[in-house]
Wavefront OBJ file of the C-alpha trace (Angstrom):
o trace
v -7.328 29.695 12.302
v -6.673 27.883 15.566
v -3.192 27.105 16.851
v -1.369 24.256 15.072
v 0.305 21.603 17.231
v 2.232 18.385 16.634
v -0.176 15.486 17.065
v 2.038 12.478 16.311
v 5.290 11.290 14.757
v 4.671 8.443 12.321
v 7.793 6.923 10.860
v 9.424 9.737 8.921
v 6.239 11.820 8.879
v 5.023 14.475 11.292
v 1.258 14.782 11.771
v -0.083 18.139 12.973
v -3.558 19.031 14.246
v -5.560 22.221 14.503
v -9.036 22.587 15.963
v -10.270 24.682 13.046
v -9.069 26.183 9.770
v -10.484 27.342 6.458
v -8.659 24.653 4.455
v -5.886 22.224 5.367
v -4.554 22.655 1.808
v -3.801 26.301 2.696
v -2.966 25.955 6.396
v -0.273 23.327 5.828
v 1.850 25.706 3.752
v 3.296 27.480 6.784
v 4.524 24.129 8.137
v 6.621 23.404 5.058
v 9.032 26.235 5.827
v 9.783 25.229 9.413
v 13.430 24.393 10.208
v 14.316 20.727 9.547
v 10.917 20.029 8.025
v 10.613 16.301 7.205
v 9.873 14.954 3.719
v 6.301 14.081 4.749
v 4.223 16.671 6.610
v 0.512 16.215 7.380
v -2.204 18.370 8.939
v -5.744 17.467 9.966
v -8.562 19.376 11.570
v -11.894 18.646 13.192
v -13.512 21.674 11.566
v -12.661 22.783 8.038
v -14.772 25.821 7.188
v -13.939 26.328 3.505
v -12.676 23.043 2.130
v -12.122 22.612 -1.609
v -13.014 19.752 -3.884
v -12.386 19.045 -7.532
v -12.658 21.968 -9.993
v -12.798 24.440 -7.098
v -16.047 23.066 -5.683
v -16.773 23.397 -1.968
v -16.343 20.353 0.258
v -19.103 20.328 2.889
v -18.766 18.535 6.217
v -20.022 18.626 9.782
v -17.546 19.714 12.506
v -16.052 16.770 14.421
v -17.731 14.309 12.036
v -15.377 14.457 9.058
v -11.680 13.927 8.414
v -10.100 16.899 6.658
v -6.464 16.048 6.024
v -3.653 17.251 3.775
v -0.435 15.279 3.355
v 2.498 17.193 1.853
v 5.036 14.954 0.135
v 8.417 16.401 -0.781
v 8.722 15.708 -4.493
v 11.586 13.515 -5.653
v 12.316 11.893 -9.002
v 10.184 8.842 -8.188
v 7.039 10.857 -7.472
v 7.606 13.236 -10.367
v 8.242 10.762 -13.164
v 4.546 10.007 -13.795
v 1.899 12.190 -12.138
v -1.051 10.134 -13.357
v 0.442 6.924 -11.977
v 1.274 8.710 -8.713
v -2.371 9.782 -8.462
v -3.545 6.229 -9.120
v -1.215 4.695 -6.526
v -2.104 7.147 -3.766
v -5.832 6.857 -4.502
v -5.795 3.049 -4.455
v -3.706 3.055 -1.279
v -6.263 5.219 0.534
v -9.078 2.880 -0.524
v -7.149 -0.167 0.683
v -6.382 1.540 3.988
v -10.027 2.385 4.613
v -11.079 -1.182 3.835
v -9.168 -2.268 6.916
v -11.744 -0.417 9.017
v -15.034 -0.977 7.219
v -17.007 -3.988 6.004
v -17.656 -2.692 2.481
v -15.725 -2.370 -0.741
v -14.182 1.098 -1.145
v -14.065 2.296 -4.749
v -12.970 5.306 -6.790
v -15.470 7.149 -8.926
v -13.355 8.780 -11.602
v -11.598 11.098 -11.240
v -11.184 11.313 -7.427
v -14.349 10.545 -5.468
v -14.310 7.823 -2.796
v -17.429 5.667 -3.039
v -18.925 2.983 -0.807
v -22.175 1.189 -1.690
v -22.790 3.579 -4.605
v -22.604 6.620 -2.335
v -19.879 9.213 -1.876
v -17.864 8.827 1.316
v -15.217 11.380 0.470
v -12.887 12.806 -2.102
v -9.254 13.430 -2.952
v -7.519 16.526 -4.280
v -3.918 16.564 -5.513
v -2.007 19.770 -6.211
v 1.599 20.809 -6.779
v 3.030 23.560 -4.565
v 6.446 25.175 -4.848
v 8.030 27.720 -2.511
v 11.369 28.475 -0.868
v 11.298 25.136 0.940
v 11.075 23.144 -2.287
v 8.458 21.412 -4.404
v 5.624 19.511 -2.753
v 2.720 17.282 -3.729
v -0.291 18.218 -1.608
v -2.684 15.295 -1.182
v -5.973 16.563 0.218
v -8.327 13.983 1.733
v -11.882 14.552 2.891
v -13.697 11.572 4.431
v -17.094 11.473 6.140
v -16.420 9.641 9.407
v -19.623 10.321 11.339
v -22.721 12.103 10.103
v -23.060 13.739 6.689
v -24.813 17.049 5.894
v -28.575 16.635 5.598
v -28.603 18.133 2.104
v -26.509 15.261 0.731
v -27.584 12.341 2.939
v -29.411 10.627 0.064
v -26.216 10.377 -1.994
v -23.489 10.316 0.660
v -22.354 7.858 3.310
v -19.862 7.749 6.170
v -17.336 5.428 7.805
v -19.368 4.746 10.954
v -22.223 3.323 8.876
v -19.919 0.550 7.614
v -17.297 0.256 10.358
v -16.231 -2.996 11.932
v -15.311 -1.098 15.117
v -15.670 2.558 16.142
v -12.934 4.812 14.743
v -12.290 8.452 15.472
v -11.248 11.190 13.058
v -7.782 11.269 14.658
v -7.325 7.486 14.415
v -8.218 7.530 10.725
v -5.815 10.428 10.114
v -2.938 8.531 11.751
v -3.725 5.353 9.829
v -3.825 7.097 6.443
v -0.672 9.176 7.023
v 1.299 6.180 8.276
v 0.329 4.100 5.253
v 1.069 6.876 2.751
v 4.463 7.764 4.214
v 5.512 4.127 4.248
v 4.326 3.633 0.670
v 6.026 6.712 -0.737
v 9.325 6.454 1.102
v 9.873 2.718 0.810
v 8.221 1.412 -2.360
v 7.752 4.099 -5.013
v 11.107 3.262 -6.576
v 10.220 -0.394 -7.272
v 9.057 -1.171 -10.847
v 7.114 -4.304 -9.874
v 5.267 -2.368 -7.186
v 4.298 0.363 -9.659
v 3.021 -2.173 -12.164
v 0.901 -3.948 -9.544
v -0.773 -0.709 -8.522
v -1.843 0.062 -12.085
v -4.068 -3.021 -11.927
v -5.092 -2.387 -8.304
v -6.328 1.047 -9.319
v -8.309 -0.359 -12.231
v -10.008 -2.901 -9.958
v -10.942 -0.064 -7.607
v -12.774 1.901 -10.294
v -16.469 2.322 -9.543
v -18.501 0.298 -12.072
v -15.500 -0.804 -14.112
v -16.680 -3.108 -16.939
v -20.228 -2.011 -16.146
v -22.781 0.290 -17.739
v -22.696 3.927 -16.709
v -24.360 7.168 -17.750
v -21.935 9.735 -19.107
v -22.762 13.443 -19.382
v -20.960 15.358 -22.139
v -20.233 18.976 -21.236
v -19.506 22.171 -23.117
v -18.943 25.442 -21.240
v -20.136 23.764 -18.032
v -23.450 22.822 -19.666
v -24.625 19.244 -20.291
v -24.990 18.858 -24.048
v -25.993 15.178 -24.090
v -26.029 12.018 -21.998
v -25.066 8.556 -23.212
v -24.842 5.026 -21.938
v -21.345 3.554 -22.021
v -19.205 0.801 -20.547
v -16.317 1.977 -18.351
v -13.158 0.139 -19.411
v -10.239 1.884 -17.694
v -8.402 5.137 -16.995
v -5.451 5.525 -19.370
v -1.908 6.769 -18.755
v -3.003 10.350 -19.478
v -5.702 10.200 -16.797
v -8.533 10.003 -19.332
v -11.509 7.728 -18.780
v -11.733 5.007 -21.439
v -15.290 4.266 -22.570
v -16.937 1.757 -24.871
v -19.677 3.827 -26.495
v -21.095 0.939 -28.524
v -20.981 0.237 -32.258
v -17.281 -0.700 -31.950
v -16.394 2.793 -30.768
v -13.908 3.088 -27.883
v -12.774 6.586 -26.921
v -10.961 8.407 -24.099
v -11.986 11.676 -22.441
v -10.565 14.094 -19.904
v -12.644 15.169 -16.919
v -14.524 18.340 -17.778
v -15.404 17.088 -21.246
v -17.290 14.170 -19.707
v -18.481 13.344 -16.213
v -19.833 10.092 -14.888
v -23.335 10.425 -13.489
v -24.309 8.607 -10.305
v -27.796 7.726 -11.526
l 1 2 3 4 5 6 7 8 9 10 11 12 13 14 15 16 17 18 19 20 21 22 23 24 25 26 27 28 29 30 31 32 33 34 35 36 37 38 39 40 41 42 43 44 45 46 47 48 49 50 51 52 53 54 55 56 57 58 59 60 61 62 63 64 65 66 67 68 69 70 71 72 73 74 75 76 77 78 79 80 81 82 83 84 85 86 87 88 89 90 91 92 93 94 95 96 97 98 99 100 101 102 103 104 105 106 107 108 109 110 111 112 113 114 115 116 117 118 119 120 121 122 123 124 125 126 127 128 129 130 131 132 133 134 135 136 137 138 139 140 141 142 143 144 145 146 147 148 149 150 151 152 153 154 155 156 157 158 159 160 161 162 163 164 165 166 167 168 169 170 171 172 173 174 175 176 177 178 179 180 181 182 183 184 185 186 187 188 189 190 191 192 193 194 195 196 197 198 199 200 201 202 203 204 205 206 207 208 209 210 211 212 213 214 215 216 217 218 219 220 221 222 223 224 225 226 227 228 229 230 231 232 233 234 235 236 237 238 239 240 241 242 243 244 245 246 247 248 249 250 251 252 253 254 255 256 257 258 259 260 261
């Protein structure tokens, strides 16, 4: 891994940068034990060589063309009281932040993919980490800013293809970290704010109230595919589907996955 340096101070957050690392989710851990570490610590890199996505999948990107960022949030009672709602708020906030820089609607394909124009622009990964420094929520963010790998170009997109003005990886990192630290430190305690973000998240869902194809899995194998209407994501993080014939049911990710076709 390359040397890690302070890139910027943003409110009560410190943003670090390294030229290259295997994964910002792993590399950030050494920063959490520094003396006088703030309650929000972030690290981004221009070249993540072994990034992770949902369910342990690899996250592929091109060096200098993708934002690989982890934001570590010191966990307090407001963050910890409802992990699903915390996930929804942070996810919707990232979509709203990106919409300030591009001309297209940014949506969330359940559970944590960032979609623009029916193509994947990035993804989110949230994990809990505890060590001698305390308990942290690690919010991993991968966003295609410039080009995307050739193998996925038919189903992926990138910020520059939709941008109002040119934006660099570093500029996007600063924008996202600043918005997240302000949100978490200043508004997470407010009940009205939390309630508003429940509905904001629902409106951000990719194909909400629309027809989707759902694959039903067993032991990582597709057992059947069905058409359904996506209604919501419930308070347990399950996708709520209208399967027809007056049948509405909820499913965790892993049991069902939403197809992009």
